[in-house]
C-alpha positions as CSV (number, residue, x, y, z in Angstrom):
1,X,0.0,0.0,0.0
2,X,1.4,3.4,-1.0
3,X,2.0,6.2,1.5
4,X,-0.4,9.0,0.8
5,X,1.5,12.4,1.0
6,X,-0.3,15.7,1.2
7,X,1.8,18.9,0.7
8,X,0.5,22.1,2.3
9,X,2.6,24.9,0.9
10,X,1.6,28.2,-0.8
11,X,4.7,28.4,-3.1
12,X,4.0,26.7,-6.5
13,X,7.8,26.4,-7.1
14,X,8.4,24.5,-3.9
15,X,5.3,22.3,-4.4
16,X,6.5,21.5,-7.9
17,X,9.9,20.5,-6.7
18,X,8.6,18.3,-3.9
19,X,6.1,16.7,-6.3
20,X,8.9,16.0,-8.7
21,X,11.0,14.4,-6.0
22,X,8.3,12.3,-4.5
23,X,6.7,11.2,-7.7
24,X,9.8,9.3,-8.6
25,X,9.4,7.2,-5.4
26,X,6.9,4.3,-6.1
27,X,6.2,4.0,-2.4
28,X,4.5,7.4,-2.3
29,X,1.2,8.6,-3.8
30,X,1.4,12.4,-3.9
31,X,-2.1,13.9,-3.4
32,X,-3.3,17.2,-4.8
33,X,-1.4,19.9,-2.9
34,X,-3.1,22.5,-0.6
35,X,-2.0,26.1,-1.0
36,X,-4.1,27.8,1.7
37,X,-5.1,27.0,5.2
38,X,-8.9,27.3,4.7
39,X,-9.1,24.2,2.6
40,X,-6.6,22.1,4.5
41,X,-9.1,20.4,6.9
42,X,-11.5,19.5,4.2
43,X,-8.6,18.1,2.1
44,X,-7.4,16.0,5.0
45,X,-10.8,14.5,5.6
46,X,-11.4,13.9,1.9
47,X,-8.1,12.4,0.9
48,X,-7.0,10.8,4.2
49,X,-3.2,11.3,3.9
50,X,-0.7,9.2,5.9
51,X,1.7,12.2,6.1
52,X,1.5,15.9,5.6
53,X,4.4,18.1,4.6
54,X,3.4,21.6,5.8
55,X,4.9,25.0,5.7
56,X,5.2,25.9,9.5
57,X,3.9,29.4,8.7
58,X,0.7,27.8,7.5
59,X,0.0,25.5,10.4
60,X,0.6,26.0,14.1
61,X,1.6,22.5,15.1
62,X,1.2,18.8,14.2
63,X,-1.5,18.4,16.9
64,X,-3.6,21.2,15.4
65,X,-3.5,19.5,11.9
66,X,-3.7,15.9,13.0
67,X,-6.4,16.0,15.6
68,X,-7.0,12.4,16.6
69,X,-6.1,11.0,13.2
70,X,-2.9,8.9,12.8
71,X,-1.2,11.3,10.5
72,X,2.5,12.3,10.5
73,X,3.0,16.0,10.1
74,X,6.4,17.3,8.9
75,X,7.5,20.9,8.9
76,X,8.9,22.1,5.6
77,X,11.6,24.7,6.3
78,X,13.2,27.0,3.8
79,X,13.4,30.2,5.9
80,X,14.1,30.9,9.6
81,X,11.6,29.3,11.9
82,X,11.9,29.3,15.7
83,X,13.2,26.1,17.1
84,X,10.4,26.0,19.7
85,X,7.8,26.0,16.9
86,X,9.6,23.2,15.0
87,X,9.4,21.0,18.1
88,X,5.6,21.0,17.7
89,X,6.0,18.8,14.5
90,X,6.8,15.1,14.1
91,X,9.8,15.9,11.9
92,X,11.5,18.6,9.9
93,X,12.6,18.7,6.3
94,X,14.9,21.4,5.2
95,X,14.5,22.4,1.6
96,X,18.3,22.0,1.1
97,X,18.3,18.3,2.1
98,X,19.0,15.6,-0.5
99,X,16.2,13.6,-2.1
100,X,17.3,10.5,-0.1
101,X,17.1,12.4,3.2
102,X,13.7,13.8,2.4
103,X,12.4,10.3,1.5
104,X,13.9,8.8,4.6
105,X,12.3,11.5,6.9
106,X,8.9,10.8,5.3
107,X,9.2,7.0,5.8
108,X,10.4,7.3,9.4
109,X,7.6,9.8,10.2
110,X,4.9,7.5,8.7
111,X,6.3,4.4,10.5
112,X,6.3,6.3,13.8
113,X,2.5,7.0,13.7
114,X,0.4,4.6,15.8
115,X,-2.4,2.7,14.2
116,X,-5.8,4.0,14.9
117,X,-7.0,2.0,17.9
118,X,-10.7,3.0,18.0
119,X,-12.6,0.6,15.7
120,X,-15.5,3.0,15.3
121,X,-13.1,5.7,14.1
122,X,-12.4,3.6,11.0
123,X,-16.1,3.6,10.1
124,X,-16.0,6.6,7.7
125,X,-17.0,4.7,4.6
126,X,-20.2,5.9,3.2
127,X,-23.0,3.5,2.5
128,X,-24.4,3.2,-1.1
129,X,-27.4,5.4,-0.2
130,X,-25.2,8.0,1.6
131,X,-23.0,8.1,-1.5
132,X,-26.1,8.6,-3.7
133,X,-27.3,11.4,-1.4
134,X,-23.8,13.0,-1.4
135,X,-23.7,13.0,-5.2
136,X,-27.1,14.7,-5.4
137,X,-26.1,17.3,-2.8
138,X,-23.0,18.0,-4.8
139,X,-25.1,18.5,-7.9
140,X,-27.1,21.2,-6.0
141,X,-30.4,19.4,-5.3
142,X,-32.4,20.3,-2.3
143,X,-33.5,17.7,0.4
144,X,-37.0,17.5,-1.2
145,X,-35.6,17.1,-4.7
146,X,-33.2,14.3,-3.4
147,X,-36.1,12.6,-1.6
148,X,-38.2,12.7,-4.7
149,X,-35.4,11.3,-6.9
150,X,-34.5,8.5,-4.4
151,X,-38.2,7.7,-3.4
152,X,-37.6,8.4,0.3
153,X,-38.8,11.0,2.7
154,X,-37.1,14.3,3.2
155,X,-36.5,13.2,6.8
156,X,-34.5,10.2,5.6
157,X,-32.5,12.4,3.3
158,X,-31.7,14.6,6.3
159,X,-30.6,11.5,8.3
160,X,-28.3,10.5,5.5
161,X,-26.8,14.0,5.3
162,X,-26.2,13.9,9.1
163,X,-24.4,10.6,8.7
164,X,-22.3,12.0,5.8
165,X,-21.3,15.0,7.9
166,X,-20.4,12.7,10.9
167,X,-18.3,10.3,8.7
168,X,-16.5,12.9,6.6
169,X,-16.4,15.8,9.0
170,X,-17.4,18.2,6.2
171,X,-20.4,20.4,6.8
172,X,-20.5,22.7,3.8
173,X,-22.0,21.8,0.4
174,X,-18.9,23.2,-1.3
175,X,-16.7,20.9,0.9
176,X,-18.9,17.9,0.2
177,X,-18.7,18.7,-3.5
178,X,-14.9,18.7,-3.3
179,X,-15.0,15.4,-1.3
180,X,-17.2,13.9,-4.0
181,X,-14.8,15.1,-6.8
182,X,-11.6,13.9,-5.0
183,X,-13.2,10.5,-4.4
184,X,-14.2,10.2,-8.1
185,X,-17.9,10.1,-7.3
186,X,-18.6,12.9,-9.8
187,X,-16.7,15.0,-12.2
188,X,-16.8,18.7,-13.0
189,X,-18.9,18.2,-16.1
190,X,-21.8,16.8,-14.1
191,X,-22.1,19.8,-11.8
192,X,-24.8,22.4,-12.3
């Protein structure tokens, strides 16, 4: 199984360099990078990375990004950052390090993360009906329109939407749409 790597960095040049380095390593799957803090949480929930390489000016600490998820968070340093702040991360990658050193740091950080021990925490997979509701929500349908299309009551649709929010952690329609697109449930051409 490949290690899913999410890069959280505003600089396109640095992102392109990291993607080029990590794409050569068959052990890694590089996810779509995040360039701003506002979409980071939704991207984490939607793509479920194993490790995040983050600019320490974008995020405060590993704990703030990780929450209770078993994700390694590595600070990406290319300018001065206080040593105390860097201690809040699982590891540090300096932009001047060799490819081998960067890869080794990512592997060590991933292996150091504990497995998720709470069995109910792994229950984030959507049922077929929840997936159908999610797709229709992403297409812009109202609860009543979804209920009519699926031949269920609006109350049932609302229950499915609550389950979707609980499982994904995403509350906004825009966030759910991104989640649906990232998980190949819909593509941009099907959206209204």
